[in-house]
N, C-alpha and C positions, 0 to 999 in steps of 0.2 A: 829360744827367746823370740817372742812375737814382736814384729815391727809394726809401728803405727801407720795406718793407711790414711793418706791425705787425699781428700776428695778433689777431683779435677775441677778446674773452673767451669762455669756454666757454658761459656761460649767456646770452650776448647774443642768441642766435637763439631763445630760449624766450620764450613769451608769459607775461604775469603769471598767467593761469589755470593754465598748465602748471606754473609754478613753485609755485603754491599747492597744486596736486594732488600734486606730488612731495614737498612739505613734509608734506602730510597722510600720505602713505604712509610717509615716514621716521619720522614721529611714531608711526604705528601699529606699525611694525617695532620701534622702541625700546620701546614699551609692551609688546609681546608678549614681547620678550627679557627685559625687567625682570620681567614676570609669570612667565616660565618659571624664572628664577633664584629668585624668591620662592617659587614652587611647589616647587622642589627643596629649598630650605632648610626650608620647612614640613614637607615629606614626611619629611626626615631627622629633624626634631625629633619628629614624631609617631611614627616608627618607634622612636626611642630611648625615648620615654615608654611606648609600648605594650610594648616589650621588658622594661623594668624592672618594670612592673605585672604582666605575665604571669609573669615569673620569680619574683616574690614570691608571687603567688597560687598558682602550681603547686607552689612549694616548701612552702607551707602544707598543701596537700592531699597532699603526699608524692610528687609527680611532677616533680622537677626535671629529669629527663632529657627530658621533653617540652619544657620551656622552652628548654633549651640547643639541642635539635635544631631547634625552630622558628626560633630566632635564626640558627642555622647555615645553614638553607635560605632565609633572607631572607623569611620569611612576613610579618613585621611591616613590613619595608621596602616590600613590595608593597602592603600595606594602607595604609601611609603615603602612597604615591603615588596610590592610588585615591581616598582621601577628599578631598584638595584638588581633584582633578579634578571630583568631584561638586559641590563648592562653586563652582568656576569655571563649570561648566555652568549652575548655577542663577542665576548673575549675568551671564551673557553677554547676555541680553536688555536689561539695563540700560545696556549700552554702545552708543554711537551708531556702529554699524558698518554698512558696506554689506551688503545682504542676502546677496549671494553670498559675501562673506568670512565673515559670521556663520554661514552654513550650513556652509561648509567647516570652520570652527573647531569647530562643534558635532560634526560627524562625526569630526574628528580626535581631539578630547578624549574623545568617547564610546568610540571604538575603543581609545584608549590606556587608558581606565578598564577596559574589558572585558579587555584583555590583562593588566593588573595584577591584576585579580580572579582570573583563571585561573592566573596565576603563584602567587598565594597558595594556591589550592586544590591545585595540584601540589606546592607546598612542604609542605602538610599531609599529602598522600599520602606523600611521601618521609620526613617525620617519623615517620609511623606505621610505615613499613618499618624505620626505624632502631631505634625503640623495640621493635618486635616481634623484630627480629633479635638484640637484646641479651637477650631473655628466654630462659628454659630451653627453651620450646617452639620458639623461633626457631632454636635451635642445630641442630635436626633437620629442621624443615619450613620451607621458604622461601616467602615471598609475593611475591618480587621479580617473578615473571612477571605476577601479577595487578596489581601496582602499575604495571608498565610498560604493561599493557593500559589501565589507567585513565588514565595520562598520554596515551597515544595518543588515546583517546576525548575527553579534555578539550581537547587541542590541535585535534582535528578540529572540535569544537563551537565553540571560540574562533575558528578560521579562518572557519567559516561565518558567525558573527555579525559579525566584522570586515568581511568582504567585503560582506555584506548592508547593513551600516551605511554603508560608503563608497559603495556603489552606490544607497543609499536605496531598497532593495527589501526585501520581506519575507523572512525566513529560510526560510519554507515554500516559496518559489519556488526557493531554492537547493537545498533537500532534494528537491524534485520533479525538479530537473535531475540530481541525483545518482542518482535512481532509474533514469534512462535510461542512466547510465554504470555500472550495477551489475555488468555482465559485466567491464568493464575494471577496476573496483575489486576484484572477486574475484580477477582475475589478478594485480593489483599486490600485494594483501595475502594471496596464497595461503599463503606461509610463516607469516605472522602467524596466520592462521586455523588452520592445521595445528598450529602450536605451542601455540595456546590450547587446542585440543581435547586435545592430548597432555598438557599441563600439568594440565588438569582431571582427566583420567583417571588419571594417575600419582598425583595427590594423593588422589583418591577411593579408589583401590585400594592406596595406601601402597606404591607400587613403588620409590620413590626418595626419599632424604632427604639433607640435607647431612651430610657426614661418612661416608657409606656407601662401602665399598670395592667397586668394580665392575670387572668385566673385560668388554671389548668388543673382541675381536681385530680385527674388520673395520674398526674406527675407530682402532686402535692405542692403546686406552685400557686401563690397568691401574693403578688407584690410587684415591685418595680424592676424592669429590666436594667441591669447594671453593666452587662458585658455581652457582646455579640461576636463570637468567633466563628471560624469555619465549621468546626465540628460541634460546638456547644453554645448554648445561650444560658447565662446566669441570671437568676431572678432572686432578688432579696425580698424575703417574705416579711410580713408585718411583725413577726417575732424576732426579726434580725437574723434569722437563719437564711442560708443561701441554697437554692435548689438549682441543680445543673440539669438542663434538658438537652438531649441531642437535637441538633438543628433540624434534621429531616422530620422529626416527630412533630414539630410545630407546623410543618407544612402538610403532613399526612393526617394529623389528628386535629380535632377542634379545640379552640381555646377562646376565651372572652377577652377582648381588648377594650379598656375603658377610655382610651385616648379621645375618641369622638365625643364622649360625655364632657370631658374637660374643654374641648374645643367649642362645643355648643354653648357653654356658659350656664348650663342648667343641670342640676343634679336631682334625680327623681326621688320624691317621697311617696312611698306606697305602704301604708300602714293601716291596720283596722282597729276599730273599737268594737268589742263584742258586748252588745246590750242585752241585759236580762229580759227575756221575752215576757216575763210576768209583769213588767212595768209599762209595757206598751198599751196605750189606750187613746180614746178620743179626748179632745180638749173641750172644756166648758167655756161659755161666753166670758165668764169672769177671768178664767185663766188666759184666754186670748187677749183680753184687755190688759192683763198684767204683763204678758209677753210683749205687748205693743210698746212698752217703755224702752225696749232694746232697739237702738238705732239701726243695727245691722239688718233686722228683719221687719222693721216697721213698714216699709214699702211692700215687702212680700205678704205680710198679713193683710194689709189693706187691699191689695190686688186679689188675694185669695178669697177674702170675704165677699167682695163684689162678685167674683166668679161663682162662688157657692150659692149666694143668694139668688142669682139669676137662674142657676140650675134647679134649685129647690122650688123657685117660683113656677117654673114650667111643669114641675111634677104635680103641683096643685095639692089636692087632698091627700095624696099618698105620703106627703111629708109628715102627716100626723103620726105615722109609725117611725120611730127613731131609726130603724134599720134602713129605711128608704132614703133618708136624708144624707147628703154629702156633708161630711164634717172634717175638720182638721184633726190630725193625730199629733201626739207629742214627738214621735220619732221622725215623722215627715218634716215637722217644723224644725227639729234639731238638725236634720240634713240641710235644710235651707240656711240655717244659721252657720253651720260649718262651712258651706260653700261661700257664703258672703264673707266669712272671716278670712278665708285664704285668698279670696279675690281682692281684699283690701289690705292684705298684709304687705308691708313695704319690702320684704325680703323674698317674695315669691315672684317668679317670672310670669307676668300677665299675658305674654304672647305665646305661652305654651299651655298645654292641656291642663285644665283644673276640673276635678270631679269630686263630689262627695256622694257616693252611691251605696245603696243597700244591696247586700249580696244574699245568697240563699241561706235561710235560717238553718242552724245546725244544733246539735245537742249541747254545745257550749255557748249558745247565745245567737243573737242576730248580728252579723258583721256589718259595720258601717265603715267603708273603706275611703280613706282620704288619698287622693291621687293628684299630685302637683309637682312643680319643679322649683327648687331654690335658685336664687341668682348668684350663689356662691358655691363653688364646687370643692373648696377645701374641706377636708374631712372634719376637722374640729368645728369649723363654722357651720357646716352642714348639720352636724349632730346638735349644735346649739339651737339652730333655727327649728329643726324638727322637734326637739324637746320643748321649746317654747310653745309651739303650736299645740302639741298634745297635752301639755300642762294645762293650757287654757280650756281645751275641749273637755278634758276629764273633770276639771273643776266646775264647768258650767252645766254638766249633765243633770245634777239635781234640780237646777232651775227649770228644767223641762220635765220634771217628775220621772226621770229615767235613772236607772242604776246599771253600773257596769257588772257584767257577769263575772263571778269568781267561784271557782270550785270550793266546796266546803273544806275548811281546815280542821285540824284536830280540836282547836279551841271552840269552833262552832258546834261540833258534835258533842263536846263535853257539856255545853250549856243545855242540851236537850235532856240530860239526865235529871 
């Protein structure tokens, strides 16, 4: 007959010393857990108190933006965790802990304290960036690249200190080891170093600001700069897409910045009218008298006629041949009209260059280029002014017996059949 086998209790095989040792470790674990919970509660309380005090103090001195940003970036919470850790470290020797455990806890708490201190410093850096970005100067000049570089350096120092503390070695030994890896570090941080140099040079020479309109065809960028970081610059194009350009490329490659155009207060108009060469001819006396009704060229025609009469009088009998006489042309008179029109236009800068010039004739007509500057640099207003000017010049062309060149369309060819 089989007897039922009753399993022995789990702890029956342990000796009294082992049971006592396990109980000690369990007690230590519970004490450490309770201490951590108490540490978190005290840290949150300190953070709340520090935040309230800082908010009131900074509001008194007129800098409430600093207080709100410090709280948003959890600077006081990091300080709140760092302070209790210092208290725990100072009281660890009072606890009856095994030497190995005590040493491990000291290294862990010290490393955690170092991390929280550096988190607070990084939070202060980010607060400075926020406050500066909200200022008038921050609307055009960005310090985001320098702040990012500062964060990288702080994290690097923090990592070196934490590793040296956990390994119980001097940080100088870690730095000497990094010296041997300098070539590798230069390769790893190549883009960072290039971007740092580019950011510094662009800032020193005022090459780029937030809000600048830039064109960089090789990068597909044509729009306003909306963000300048250490490694990248973001450009919002006219179609609302965003192009991201490496910072060092803006320093090593060419791009067009329209900021100085806005600062000058004048935006250039440079557009041509292509005149049909078949309509260019001399004006008759009756046509000159007819054009004399236009106030814009009345003085021009009067002065030109006096000049031409004087020249022709000196030629004497040679003027009997039409080719020898100086005469007015319809295209030349139109150029004078166009120049007088832009000179008297109320929305054109009269202190900047104004030209109505004839360029080299081509197979698609004779170009008459209008070159001047509007007194409004806004895109919509600029296009309106430019459109008004050329609407008038196009409409006035037939009055000078000129016609705009236009390539034959299908309907033109069909009428020849």
